[in-house]
C-alpha positions in Angstrom: 118.2 92.1 83.8 121.9 91.3 83.9 122.5 93.5 87.0 120.6 94.3 90.1 117.9 96.9 89.9 118.9 100.5 91.0 118.0 101.3 94.6 115.2 103.7 93.6 113.4 101.0 91.6 113.5 98.6 94.6 112.2 101.4 96.9 109.4 102.1 94.5 108.5 98.5 94.3 108.4 98.0 98.0 106.3 101.2 98.4 103.8 99.8 95.8 103.6 96.5 97.6 103.0 98.1 101.0 100.4 100.6 99.7 98.5 97.9 97.7 98.5 95.5 100.6 97.2 98.2 102.9 94.4 99.2 100.5 93.4 95.6 99.8 93.4 94.3 103.4 93.2 97.6 105.4 96.0 96.2 107.6 99.8 96.2 107.9 101.8 93.2 106.9 104.9 91.5 108.3 106.7 88.5 107.0 107.4 87.0 110.4 103.8 87.4 111.6 102.5 85.9 108.3 104.9 82.9 108.7 103.8 82.3 112.3 100.1 82.4 111.4 100.6 80.0 108.4 102.4 77.5 110.6 99.6 77.5 113.0 96.9 77.5 110.4 94.5 75.2 112.2 94.4 77.5 115.2 94.0 80.5 112.9 91.1 79.0 111.1 89.3 78.4 114.4 90.0 82.0 115.4 88.7 83.3 112.1 85.4 81.3 112.5 85.0 82.7 116.0 85.7 86.3 114.7 83.2 85.9 111.9 80.5 85.3 114.6 81.7 88.2 116.7 81.5 90.7 113.8 78.0 89.5 112.9 75.8 92.2 114.5 72.7 89.9 114.5 74.6 87.2 116.3 76.0 89.7 118.8 72.5 91.1 119.6 71.0 87.6 119.9 73.8 86.4 122.3 73.5 89.6 124.4 69.7 89.2 124.7 70.1 85.5 125.6 72.7 86.3 128.2 70.6 89.0 129.7 67.4 87.0 129.8 68.9 83.7 131.1 70.0 84.7 134.6 66.9 87.0 135.1 64.3 84.4 133.8 62.8 87.1 131.7 62.0 87.1 128.0 64.8 88.4 125.7 64.9 92.2 125.7 65.1 94.1 122.4 67.8 96.7 122.2 66.5 99.9 123.8 65.8 102.8 121.4 66.2 106.4 122.3 63.1 108.5 121.8 63.3 110.9 118.9 63.8 114.5 119.7 61.0 116.9 118.9 61.1 117.8 115.2 63.4 114.9 114.4 62.2 113.2 111.2 64.0 110.0 111.9 62.2 106.7 111.7 61.2 105.3 115.1 63.4 102.4 116.1 65.9 103.1 113.4 68.6 103.7 116.0 68.3 100.1 117.2 70.6 98.9 114.5 74.3 99.3 115.1 75.9 101.8 112.7 77.9 100.5 109.8 80.9 102.4 110.9 81.1 100.4 114.2 81.1 97.1 112.3 83.8 98.2 109.8 86.0 99.6 112.6 85.6 96.3 114.5 86.5 94.3 111.4 89.7 96.4 111.0 90.8 95.4 114.5 90.8 91.7 113.5 93.8 90.0 111.9 94.1 89.9 108.2 92.6 86.8 106.5 94.8 83.7 106.6 94.6 83.4 102.8 96.2 86.8 102.5 99.2 85.6 104.6 99.6 82.5 102.4 99.5 84.7 99.3 102.1 87.1 100.8 104.6 84.3 101.5 104.1 82.6 98.1 104.5 85.9 96.3 107.8 86.5 98.0 109.0 83.0 97.0 107.8 83.2 93.4 109.0 86.8 93.0 112.5 85.9 94.1 112.5 82.9 91.8 111.3 84.9 88.8 113.9 87.6 89.4 116.7 85.1 89.7 115.7 83.2 86.5 115.1 86.2 84.3 118.5 87.7 85.4 120.3 84.4 84.7 121.6 84.1 88.3 119.4 81.2 89.4 121.3 78.2 90.8 120.8 75.7 93.6 123.6 75.7 96.2 124.1 74.4 99.7 126.3 77.1 101.1 126.0 80.9 101.8 128.4 82.1 99.2 132.0 83.2 99.2 131.6 86.1 101.6 130.1 83.8 104.3 133.0 81.4 103.9 135.6 84.1 104.2 134.0 86.0 107.2 132.2 83.3 109.2 133.2 79.7 108.3 133.7 77.4 105.4 132.8 74.2 107.3 129.3 72.8 106.7 128.6 71.8 110.3 129.7 75.2 111.7 127.7 76.9 109.0 124.5 75.1 109.9 125.1 75.8 113.6 125.7 79.5 112.9 122.5 79.8 110.8 120.5 78.0 113.4 121.7 80.2 116.2 121.1 83.3 114.0 117.6 82.1 113.2 116.8 81.7 116.9 118.1 85.2 117.6 116.1 86.7 114.8 112.9 85.0 116.0 113.5 86.1 119.6 114.2 89.7 118.5 111.1 89.7 116.3 108.9 88.6 119.2 110.6 91.1 121.5 110.2 94.0 119.1 106.7 93.1 118.2 107.5 92.8 114.5 110.3 92.2 112.0 112.1 94.5 109.7 109.3 94.4 107.0 106.6 95.1 109.5 108.3 97.9 111.3 110.5 99.2 108.5 107.9 99.2 105.6 104.6 99.5 107.3 105.3 101.1 110.7 107.7 103.8 109.4 105.4 104.4 106.4 102.6 105.2 108.9 105.0 107.3 111.1 104.5 105.0 114.2 107.1 106.0 116.8 107.7 102.4 118.0 108.4 101.3 114.4 110.8 104.2 113.8 112.8 103.4 117.0 112.8 99.6 116.1 114.0 100.2 112.6 116.7 102.6 113.8 117.9 99.8 116.1 117.7 97.2 113.3 119.8 99.2 110.9 122.2 100.6 113.5 123.0 97.2 114.8 123.4 95.9 111.2 125.9 98.7 110.4 127.9 98.1 113.6 128.1 94.3 113.0 129.1 94.8 109.4 131.8 97.2 110.4 133.1 94.8 113.0 133.1 91.9 110.6 134.8 93.6 107.7 137.1 96.1 109.4 138.0 94.5 112.7 137.6 90.7 112.5 
């Protein structure tokens, strides 16, 4: 690994990561969303505990019966069952239980487990470190490289200010667009979502324009 991988190998790797994550969690992933959730892990844990109760069918039925019986002063009502049609061999009362499909569909609407977000961020960090070490390019540095010094600035204070402003703009754009380049570009475009296709086109179009201005005009 003395050189960078070819583009097709990187594309295949990203595709495998996206597909495996979708199969394992049944959800899309995004780096910015994962980072935000990990930073607010206390709030996320409370939300997960509340969601666990919501997706429990027995808890839902019990809460619904208590809420119905309380204001009316009546005993809790059992969920109504529809009479079986003539000739129907179904078991009486079997339709009182919510279908498994409803529970699974409700679970898919909830956010991915917080532990999966931590694993995603750690995997990105460890994967980058392993790639740099095995290729012999790993080194600690406090600047952004020769290209940044030539195009933007070679002064440490201005470099930090530029990176800070750029980070704020990236965060603002991510919130405004409802996702980052990984969420829209990898997952959204992979699922042919129109919003993600438009967002990704704007991402890359802006990047190409800015790169052209920096290298050819400025």
